[in-house]
VOPAGU-2260 file (C-alpha; in pm, 1 decimal, decimal comma):
REM VOPAGU-2260
SITE   aa  ch    i         X         Y         Z
SITE  MET   A    0    3154,3   -1531,8    1699,1
SITE  ILE   A    1    3333,0   -1303,1    1453,0
SITE  VAL   A    2    3028,1   -1303,0    1228,3
SITE  LEU   A    3    2803,1   -1212,9    1521,1
SITE  HIS   A    4    3034,8    -927,2    1618,8
SITE  ILE   A    5    3031,2    -793,9    1262,6
SITE  LEU   A    6    2653,0    -814,2    1247,2
SITE  ALA   A    7    2624,2    -640,3    1582,6
SITE  TRP   A    8    2846,0    -353,7    1466,6
SITE  ILE   A    9    2651,3    -320,2    1142,7
SITE  PHE   A   10    2327,7    -302,0    1340,7
SITE  ILE   A   11    2474,4     -36,4    1573,5
SITE  VAL   A   12    2590,9     175,4    1278,4
SITE  VAL   A   13    2250,1     145,6    1112,1
SITE  LEU   A   14    2080,3     240,4    1440,2
SITE  ILE   A   15    2298,8     551,3    1480,9
SITE  VAL   A   16    2238,4     661,8    1122,0
SITE  THR   A   17    1864,2     602,1    1151,2
SITE  VAL   A   18    1833,6     793,6    1479,2
SITE  ASN   A   19    2018,3    1088,5    1325,1
SITE  GLN   A   20    1793,2    1082,9    1019,6
SITE  PHE   A   21    1477,9    1083,2    1229,7
SITE  THR   A   22    1621,2    1360,5    1446,0
SITE  LEU   A   23    1666,6    1577,8    1137,1
SITE  ALA   A   24    1316,8    1491,6    1013,4
SITE  ILE   A   25    1155,8    1574,1    1349,4
SITE  TYR   A   26    1357,0    1894,9    1387,4
SITE  ASP   A   27    1247,9    2010,3    1042,9
SITE  ALA   A   28     884,8    1923,3    1113,7
SITE  LEU   A   29     883,4    2109,4    1444,7
SITE  ASN   A   30    1043,1    2414,8    1284,5
SITE  ALA   A   31     769,0    2406,1    1022,8
SITE  ARG   A   32     514,6    2376,3    1305,9
SITE  THR   A   33     366,5    2060,6    1166,6
SITE  LYS   A   34     258,5    1761,8    1377,7
SITE  PRO   A   35     407,2    1451,6    1215,2
SITE  PHE   A   36     368,6    1222,4    1513,2
SITE  GLU   A   37     174,5    1151,8    1826,4
SITE  GLY   A   38     397,8    1078,3    2120,9
SITE  ALA   A   39     758,6     977,3    2178,1
SITE  VAL   A   40     677,2     607,7    2222,8
SITE  ALA   A   41     524,5     581,6    1875,7
SITE  VAL   A   42     829,1     750,1    1724,3
SITE  ALA   A   43    1067,8     524,2    1916,1
SITE  VAL   A   44     887,3     215,5    1786,3
SITE  GLU   A   45     913,6     341,7    1428,3
SITE  VAL   A   46    1282,1     424,3    1469,4
SITE  LEU   A   47    1346,5      68,5    1587,2
SITE  GLN   A   48    1141,7     -78,5    1302,0
SITE  GLU   A   49    1321,2     134,3    1045,3
SITE  THR   A   50    1654,3      24,2    1190,9
SITE  VAL   A   51    1557,2    -343,2    1164,0
SITE  PHE   A   52    1436,8    -311,0     804,0
SITE  MET   A   53    1736,8    -104,7     699,4
SITE  PHE   A   54    1958,1    -367,7     860,0
SITE  LEU   A   55    1778,0    -638,8     659,6
SITE  SER   A   56    1824,2    -432,2     344,4
SITE  VAL   A   57    2197,7    -410,5     408,5
SITE  LEU   A   58    2224,1    -785,0     467,9
SITE  THR   A   59    2027,8    -874,3     153,7
SITE  TYR   A   60    2197,7    -614,4     -67,2
SITE  VAL   A   61    2430,0    -871,8    -221,5
SITE  LEU   A   62    2128,9   -1066,2    -350,6
SITE  GLY   A   63    2046,9    -769,3    -569,5
SITE  PHE   A   64    2342,2    -843,1    -795,2
SITE  ILE   A   65    2161,0   -1159,6    -905,4
SITE  ASN   A   66    1874,8   -1124,9   -1150,6
SITE  TYR   A   67    1636,9   -1361,7    -974,7
SITE  ASP   A   68    1321,7   -1254,1   -1164,2
SITE  ALA   A   69    1289,0   -1589,4   -1343,3
SITE  LEU   A   70    1276,0   -1775,6   -1010,4
SITE  PHE   A   71     938,0   -1620,6    -931,2
SITE  LEU   A   72     784,9   -1597,7   -1278,6
SITE  LYS   A   73     498,9   -1835,3   -1347,2
SITE  LYS   A   74     469,1   -1976,3   -1696,0
SITE  GLY   A   75     157,5   -1929,8   -1901,4
SITE  PRO   A   76     -90,2   -1643,5   -1939,5
SITE  SER   A   77    -186,3   -1415,4   -1653,7
SITE  SER   A   78    -485,9   -1193,1   -1592,9
SITE  HIS   A   79    -252,6    -934,2   -1437,1
SITE  PRO   A   80     -37,4    -689,5   -1634,4
SITE  PRO   A   81     339,4    -716,7   -1572,9
SITE  VAL   A   82     487,7    -513,8   -1287,3
SITE  LEU   A   83     832,6    -353,3   -1284,0
SITE  LEU   A   84     982,9    -262,3    -945,2
SITE  VAL   A   85    1221,8      35,6    -957,3
SITE  HIS   A   86    1445,8      84,5    -652,3
SITE  GLY   A   87    1578,0     404,2    -500,6
SITE  TYR   A   88    1901,9     588,6    -437,3
SITE  MET   A   89    2209,9     369,0    -377,3
SITE  MET   A   90    1994,7      57,8    -338,0
SITE  ASN   A   91    1928,7    -230,6    -577,4
SITE  ARG   A   92    1650,2    -474,0    -666,7
SITE  ALA   A   93    1689,4    -662,4    -335,7
SITE  CYS   A   94    1519,8    -383,4    -137,9
SITE  PHE   A   95    1194,4    -495,3    -302,0
SITE  LEU   A   96    1237,8    -861,4    -209,0
SITE  TYR   A   97     941,6    -871,3      31,6
SITE  VAL   A   98     709,4    -698,0    -216,0
SITE  HIS   A   99     845,5    -903,8    -506,1
SITE  VAL   A  100     781,3   -1241,5    -343,8
SITE  ARG   A  101     433,0   -1147,5    -221,5
SITE  LEU   A  102     327,0   -1013,1    -561,4
SITE  ALA   A  103     464,8   -1321,4    -736,9
SITE  LEU   A  104     276,0   -1551,8    -499,0
SITE  ALA   A  105     -38,1   -1351,8    -574,0
SITE  GLY   A  106       1,2   -1432,4    -943,2
SITE  TYR   A  107     168,3   -1118,4   -1075,1
SITE  ARG   A  108     450,5   -1130,4   -1327,4
SITE  VAL   A  109     710,7    -922,8   -1147,1
SITE  PHE   A  110    1033,8    -782,4   -1288,5
SITE  THR   A  111    1314,7    -579,8   -1135,3
SITE  VAL   A  112    1591,7    -353,8   -1259,1
SITE  ASN   A  113    1919,1    -231,6   -1112,8
SITE  LEU   A  114    1992,1     138,1   -1163,0
SITE  TYR   A  115    2368,9     122,9   -1213,9
SITE  PRO   A  116    2612,2     293,9   -1197,8
SITE  PRO   A  117    2436,7     440,9    -894,4
SITE  ALA   A  118    2572,0     797,7    -921,0
SITE  LEU   A  119    2437,7     869,3   -1271,1
SITE  SER   A  120    2176,4    1135,8   -1332,5
SITE  ILE   A  121    1810,4    1039,2   -1310,3
SITE  THR   A  122    1784,7    1103,5   -1683,1
SITE  GLU   A  123    2059,3     850,2   -1752,4
SITE  LEU   A  124    1916,0     597,7   -1506,4
SITE  SER   A  125    1581,9     614,4   -1684,4
SITE  ASP   A  126    1752,7     442,6   -1979,0
SITE  ARG   A  127    1792,8     134,1   -1756,8
SITE  VAL   A  128    1417,6     133,1   -1705,4
SITE  ALA   A  129    1358,6     180,5   -2078,3
SITE  ASP   A  130    1584,1    -114,5   -2161,9
SITE  LYS   A  131    1407,5    -331,5   -1904,3
SITE  MET   A  132    1067,8    -232,0   -2040,2
SITE  ASP   A  133    1176,3    -345,9   -2385,9
SITE  GLU   A  134    1291,7    -676,1   -2235,1
SITE  ILE   A  135     957,7    -723,8   -2057,0
SITE  ALA   A  136     766,7    -658,4   -2378,2
SITE  GLU   A  137     978,7    -918,0   -2556,3
SITE  LYS   A  138     927,4   -1179,1   -2284,4
SITE  THR   A  139     557,6   -1122,9   -2217,0
SITE  GLY   A  140     428,2    -980,7   -2541,4
SITE  GLU   A  141     274,5    -691,0   -2346,7
SITE  LYS   A  142     369,6    -333,7   -2418,5
SITE  GLN   A  143     219,0    -171,3   -2111,8
SITE  VAL   A  144     354,8    -234,5   -1762,8
SITE  TYR   A  145     282,6    -112,0   -1412,4
SITE  LEU   A  146     575,6      68,5   -1253,4
SITE  VAL   A  147     621,9      66,9    -876,3
SITE  GLY   A  148     899,0     306,0    -774,7
SITE  HIS   A  149    1046,1     345,9    -428,0
SITE  SER   A  150    1217,5     671,4    -333,4
SITE  MET   A  151    1429,6     798,0    -626,9
SITE  GLY   A  152    1283,8     512,0    -832,7
SITE  GLY   A  153     957,7     706,8    -845,7
SITE  LEU   A  154    1135,6    1003,8   -1004,6
SITE  VAL   A  155    1316,5     778,3   -1250,2
SITE  SER   A  156     982,8     623,8   -1343,4
SITE  ARG   A  157     816,9     962,8   -1386,7
SITE  TYR   A  158    1096,4    1083,0   -1610,6
SITE  TYR   A  159    1074,3     764,2   -1816,3
SITE  ALA   A  160     696,7     801,8   -1850,9
SITE  ASN   A  161     745,2    1144,2   -2011,9
SITE  SER   A  162    1030,0    1036,3   -2238,5
SITE  ALA   A  163    1003,1     927,2   -2600,6
SITE  ARG   A  164    1082,2     566,1   -2505,3
SITE  GLY   A  165     815,2     567,9   -2234,9
SITE  ASP   A  166     531,6     707,5   -2443,6
SITE  GLY   A  167     233,5     472,6   -2415,5
SITE  ARG   A  168     426,3     213,9   -2215,2
SITE  ILE   A  169     290,9     284,5   -1865,7
SITE  LYS   A  170     -17,9     100,7   -1743,7
SITE  GLY   A  171       1,0     286,3   -1414,5
SITE  LEU   A  172     260,7     430,3   -1176,0
SITE  ILE   A  173     276,6     379,9    -800,5
SITE  THR   A  174     537,6     566,9    -600,9
SITE  ILE   A  175     638,4     486,4    -244,5
SITE  ALA   A  176     828,1     747,7     -41,5
SITE  SER   A  177     941,4     934,6    -352,3
SITE  PRO   A  178    1079,2    1290,0    -315,7
SITE  HIS   A  179     852,9    1443,8    -578,6
SITE  ARG   A  180     945,6    1792,3    -461,7
SITE  GLY   A  181    1290,8    1693,5    -340,1
SITE  THR   A  182    1439,6    1623,8       0,2
SITE  LYS   A  183    1672,1    1843,1     205,4
SITE  ILE   A  184    1884,2    1544,8     307,0
SITE  ALA   A  185    1993,3    1505,2     -56,8
SITE  VAL   A  186    2261,3    1769,7       4,5
SITE  LEU   A  187    2450,8    1499,9     196,9
SITE  GLY   A  188    2438,4    1255,1     -95,4
SITE  ILE   A  189    2689,4    1195,0    -371,8
SITE  GLY   A  190    2635,9    1176,3    -744,7
SITE  LYS   A  191    2439,0    1367,6   -1004,1
SITE  ASN   A  192    2112,5    1210,5    -890,2
SITE  ALA   A  193    2158,0    1334,0    -532,8
SITE  ARG   A  194    2199,9    1691,4    -653,9
SITE  GLU   A  195    1890,4    1651,6    -869,5
SITE  MET   A  196    1684,4    1557,2    -563,7
SITE  VAL   A  197    1767,9    1877,6    -374,1
SITE  PRO   A  198    1448,1    2086,5    -346,1
SITE  GLY   A  199    1433,4    2349,9    -619,0
SITE  SER   A  200    1690,0    2177,9    -842,9
SITE  ASP   A  201    1678,0    2242,7   -1216,1
SITE  PHE   A  202    1588,7    1877,2   -1271,7
SITE  LEU   A  203    1289,9    1882,1   -1034,9
SITE  SER   A  204    1169,5    2215,8   -1173,2
SITE  ALA   A  205    1172,3    2070,1   -1524,0
SITE  LEU   A  206    1018,0    1736,9   -1419,1
SITE  ASN   A  207     739,7    1899,6   -1218,9
SITE  SER   A  208     651,8    2134,5   -1503,1
SITE  THR   A  209     577,1    1844,3   -1738,2
SITE  PRO   A  210     234,9    1675,6   -1754,6
SITE  LEU   A  211     194,7    1411,6   -1487,0
SITE  PRO   A  212     117,5    1053,7   -1581,4
SITE  PRO   A  213    -147,6     891,8   -1358,9
SITE  VAL   A  214      40,7     857,0   -1029,1
SITE  PHE   A  215     -67,1     699,8    -701,1
SITE  ALA   A  216     173,7     836,0    -439,9
SITE  LEU   A  217     211,9     668,5    -101,1
SITE  TRP   A  218     402,2     885,1     144,5
SITE  SER   A  219     482,8     875,6     514,1
SITE  THR   A  220     398,9    1151,9     759,3
SITE  LEU   A  221     740,0    1101,2     923,0
SITE  ASP   A  222     984,1     978,0     660,0
SITE  ASN   A  223    1343,3     982,4     782,3
SITE  LEU   A  224    1477,8    1049,2     430,9
SITE  ILE   A  225    1208,5    1265,7     270,6
SITE  ILE   A  226    1246,4    1599,9     446,0
SITE  PRO   A  227    1003,8    1763,8     470,4
SITE  ALA   A  228     772,3    1463,7     457,0
SITE  GLY   A  229     513,4    1656,0     254,1
SITE  ASN   A  230     751,4    1656,7     -41,5
SITE  GLY   A  231     651,4    1293,4     -93,8
SITE  PHE   A  232     331,9    1400,7    -269,8
SITE  MET   A  233     215,9    1660,6    -521,1
SITE  ASP   A  234    -103,6    1821,5    -640,6
SITE  GLY   A  235    -226,5    1643,6    -950,3
SITE  MET   A  236    -141,9    1299,7    -810,3
SITE  GLU   A  237    -361,9    1066,0    -612,7
SITE  ASN   A  238    -190,6    1089,9    -275,6
SITE  GLU   A  239    -231,7     871,5      30,9
SITE  ALA   A  240     -53,2     922,8     362,1
SITE  VAL   A  241      85,7     637,5     571,3
SITE  PRO   A  242     128,2     743,7     935,6
SITE  LEU   A  243     482,3     749,7    1075,0
SITE  LYS   A  244     647,7     475,8     867,3
SITE  GLY   A  245    1021,0     501,7     801,8
SITE  HIS   A  246    1165,6     516,0     450,7
SITE  MET   A  247    1262,2     148,1     422,5
SITE  ALA   A  248     992,9      22,7     659,6
SITE  LEU   A  249     734,1     124,9     399,7
SITE  LEU   A  250     860,8    -156,1     174,8
SITE  TYR   A  251     801,7    -412,8     451,1
SITE  SER   A  252     462,4    -280,1     556,4
SITE  GLY   A  253     164,0    -508,7     511,8
SITE  ALA   A  254     -63,1    -203,8     487,2
SITE  VAL   A  255     147,0     -55,5     206,2
SITE  TYR   A  256     153,4    -388,8      23,7
SITE  ARG   A  257    -225,3    -412,1      40,0
SITE  ARG   A  258    -257,8     -60,1    -101,0
SITE  VAL   A  259     -24,6    -150,1    -386,8
SITE  VAL   A  260    -217,2    -468,7    -469,6
SITE  ALA   A  261    -549,8    -284,1    -453,6
SITE  ARG   A  262    -416,0     -35,8    -704,9
SITE  LEU   A  263    -271,0    -300,8    -934,7
SITE  SER   A  264    -595,5    -498,2    -934,8
SITE  SER   A  265    -829,5    -201,0    -968,2
SITE  PRO   A  266   -1061,8    -232,7   -1271,2
SITE  ALA   A  267   -1042,1     144,1   -1310,3
SITE  GLN   A  268    -666,7     121,9   -1340,9
SITE  HIS   A  269    -688,5    -156,9   -1593,3
SITE  GLY   A  270    -931,8      39,5   -1799,8
SITE  ALA   A  271    -731,7     361,5   -1780,6
SITE  ALA   A  272    -460,0     247,5   -2013,7
SITE  GLY   A  273    -682,6     246,7   -2319,1
């Protein structure tokens, strides 16, 4: 009974936080005179879904401290390039568990990384990605890897792609709900990386003035953490909108997963690396 009470309170807290986040997102959208949604019922459904998936992310967070990559890796050669999943702000590898398992079952060699300590700058966190990329090359013999970054993980991946250690190492980059032009809610965050994600920050100005690697950006028209939602994409990227989905719900979306797999398996993508 105690466990059930604890779980119930966690769910209630997550629900309250999620409702407040969506309220801010909707308020900002209405002030900007945009139309991010169609009807209160649709929004209510998405708020509930986001709450459920955020709740699952909280419950599975502890699994992220275990490097379980080897459990899902198939031995022998693969026709697919390796994939590295890069998580977002204050999360860990476990937030990608659904995507990880599905990609592994589809025959992909999937790797994860934890961006710790979580309050470091995005520049410093990119070193974690660089180290993991070196490890992947050693284990697979392949230098080029697909990066799939969620939220801040997309910015970390972009910074890595333009760094000396990332030169020529990226097969392709997919971002999901990444604040490419920042998010207003970052002012409530802690750590260097939160300040760097505030719209107009020196970091974002520098990052967005550098040449873009090939990026496929999936973004939601009503993201509870990317405010305004349009900051989830940029000119110069291949952008695709996902209607209404919440920030964490995107990682549990079958439609998003299918878009990711289509991109990873695209002959054009495979040929783009050169």
